Steps between C-alpha positions, in 0.01 A plus 500: 500500500600389149354156572176641623468719197571201277243297669252788478562538129454121437174490689363846422205347311402298789539788745282714270232228503507477881473872539215516246331210685529692836390829357195358323407298815517819732310709252213253472486464872499870540182506277327232718272596796717508821250308702397154584256340260177346602495133405127474429298625209129595559218683356170628649207262407734215409557172680816482728729251325754432769478314829318642800676827584567600871625831616892475538491790738284762650401781259245772461239494220558808279219703368474510117590816313130547426411478874757745606402744210136476608590587872713792385212633291253461795751687719553778249123540461433505887803690624396837654568815329669784699395866428595816666246756588561888509274644786562853411345489153145480612511826683675671217231376262215637727664832539544530118136369451359771721708773315425383150133439583459855621664634183278292270160559689484870576313578833129649457229560747237285353747215417649455840313197607558300169860609499565370840319168430703460177830577687418255767425223247834565338673483825347177616606361159856605577497345838357178353774472251787558753332277755658209326731677260585578134767322309771676305489249223262230364652175616396174348422306814193294571229675711521238782883532539595589849641850551680649805496885525772663715516876607806688597402426862536131433136455535386203276168403361403202307241481233435384155640644178156544359399745765770745389409771238684509176535826305340353203164441683463850666286659229237232526513538881454884485210470261328231691515685837364829361131461490275604225354773698770744384526612155730351241703824486557493884594126489761576235644791702519258806674230303755751367577604863550144617748451215685797579542440872488115550856352549610128555603430857597127464837381349619143467799401707673272245804401711288400798246311285792302319669435825171358651463295189848353513452405871178315408677319217790398700258316731388262221613156575640306206407160648177335615529201711787257570591149409677287762776248426395150389144623439350344182471752219377308211439129421593303196235534234318778687386795272676807601244748614550869578607452871755216420631706205570796733661270759716340224592838349610616862700189533668549157576855571671393827728277304557767236530790743773754437548526877773240522789481733838492349548131557184404295581750240848363446366143490253587236763657292733198545211265393421709197868517394535121536194433282583755223860387500386137465280595202789691322742226584279244314512733207875521500529119546264453204712728274830319610362158432288543192604843354871520568546742207261741671648445845856584377364830351472754779297742286245234428471401865454871590231530241303210645536627862413852381169382346399300803553797726330726268180283498498486883551874532224578265258268671593628842443873387146405360406313826625806709277714279192280481516132535169469295709583191762226539406319180578802297873413539598306177710241670482286174758749355767323708472155321460667166818706536704212626368269223593765245853520616564154626244216493154384610630276792706786667218747451244272674739406777572868577136584482396233744772610746375858467142402568606303803676796643190734436307250701644678820366839379157447323168442664325172429841367416385146394254655246751737367781238464272256331379762244852632430668162457229378264521828315880450480463148357261624229755774411773257460281255307336751260764748410726325255624763262496840687633690200162427322265773628178284446640227722553751790140638461356147493704381794399811709135421412551152620675602813211753588243229426673265748510772762126566469410117501715420812375807689144402416554152628653626820208738550247221458692273744510776761143650456303196379307739275547759236344774690754770587738419219708811436530574137762773585744212576466365144578864385832470713578182303452678159729788624749239608490343156534840327789575725670172397524633150766746634729197484602605139655839578627354834686236313663777284596706799661198672698423185664840510560500872629140547627434147288193462343377175134389450331327212344840415850639431615192331207532260604860415869391450388228264363742253735503210422874435685601811784764427780249607362200273437743207846621523637128507292413194636807310876452609520110510197364312650143490543519868144622547364204296714256701360660819140444379570137404660437849213670672252264331705195579557602851133582568392169359752313732397707802145410452595126481669494845288770669764781518428876463418520122452865500830570683696276277350649182606847609850376594531340163406819307766699680780240569711609194452887497875527565558409138375840393840636582674300232238328297710398203718290706223251559415269214124541504552872406758448222285547190790608261696185549795691648631363838686765705647228713723399204721807582513431875685249709303228671550660841374835368201343342413311816530815695236677286278197503530478889444868545152502360397367844650792680380752246156347530491551883615866444229574240235325715599717806491804282154425392394399849420149428403300826767281669291188415546570142862591535561156653423353155768717338760403758433121501401412141842373430606410855874413523515337169774529240497688170571172353580590138765749578642296788559210251635726238747655750589159636594379143741795460633507865509216748550723800154663504350675813143349509382800710546720196222303323258451786182697567515675841189322627317454738347169413125492493337499831139431421282288279426793269872598457609140439208460227620812330862373481372179336269673256757765406766246430272268300338768304841673410664161397205389303586745236809288409292184436545377138202294357339470852295179570329379811789290581745777461286737706458246774882434538588867456272602797619209707864576425476884587308460822708200621815709452353777715402245772853345484663845548280551812306800358175389689645420836373808652156489343209316673419298188467122496611239244130428424438870417813516282372195306159663454680821380702295245187339372328848448813626330519212260133530418522878437811471289335238290214744441735781414668293229174359381619143536256220385498143618748294311310208347691180416540436122 
């Protein structure tokens, strides 16, 4: 058990990477469509680019959504309406009519004939209305819509909706049927009688009508025709007309159908998993071979995988919502972010892999991949200094312009003309460009979550008005001035060999903040001429000098300085000796424990930390130069850096002899300028 735990502990970083690799792979596969993918791309009205296509199996030609929608609309307009008729209402209305009529028109001897005629006219109108029926509501159906009337005795009668009477048209019918031979007063009384007694006798049977409609809709066929196996579908170079397009779409849907048996489904999952795993494995191998520092840092590897998965997630969500809006996703944020925290090569490599993975998800995958890869290249080539806001805006404008140009070219290739060019798509590219500007706050969020450092933060930290640097200038002004000089030397050296100049400048500014704890114990802060080391033993003095590294780390963590900056504090003396006090102790005591006079380390492990060690030592020791000359400075720089090399301080740093020689040259030139040396002319 202990052996297993020890092995687990030793390989926990590798185990974590394997788990991260598996989880990311499964997550991306989960986002992919779980179907087969049709191998051909085609568009209506465009030539067929592939070889002659024959039907690989028998399949039905599916109707388009528009065709099915039209059939549904026709059925909905033609489906019969079912109404129920109440047969008792007509008799009730006639009885009430007689009663109300006799009440309104009082009987008289000389009026008998006219009254009877008027009564009969009204009765015939009532019979006419109920011969077809009166609706209880005004329904908004077409007049030619088929209607089936059913009575309680199950007797059915079919007629058109327009033949039924609606309540809203009764007044006009009453007034039209009452001729002008009667007075206006009598006519109004008759109309009033009708409104008092007339009742609707026809009601819509909603459930029966809906049931009949559902039955009709269920009979709609989703297919029209059938294609037999080995039948020629389309020839190479043939323009895809509507019929071929429908057949190809049907074949594609068969491939991508969700109705898969479990064996097919599992094979699709296995295939997707293999391809995604292969892509992510290439990324890990790239990191291991060319970015070992990143590969060994699990947080950084997690950060890269997280961003790739995030871009795929966003794109998948947009496609599921509306694939027309696919270009709104600001995919160029990925290379921007990775370049800000790492470098351009890693950013482009990860971007290309992400685009390749998205090729399984997006429509018109070739066009999409071409656009995104070109845009990613432009992003890497144009964004040089992300901390300068103007640069970001200019780069985003260039990226948007490239999107528009490339899309325009693809459209012309596909269509052969400018007719039908959608300006809305250009608007999507502009929105994508605006969304890319979100990279600035996103970088800040990532810095807080993952503890990474970008050039934007480095620029903020390089401001000498920050609280920590102001405190350093107040408590240890000599150290502050020394740090500024070291920063200038280190920045110039970094530019000479292509190292990160911004990072090394910040590291140089903060590398000696530990001297704030006991500033007077360091010669650059001893303005009174009193040296407190005179009252201490060599071992005690060495301990105070060495402790400024430990104190510096404590202060840096208190002020939440990034780990990349703290690395400069830890390594700027490496494992070198506090030489002066070591030799002093050795002169007094032969049995000296050398570990009491050594810095705790570690040794510099990057170009930047190695440069800082050289510049710090040279700048500090240069104060002791008396009557400096070009020869003295050259020998002085050579001597200091050669001693550091001999003691193995740069063994862990990926810096070459050639780069060290270039740094020596820069330091000699800079020191000569500092001491205002002139060319020594021969007498």
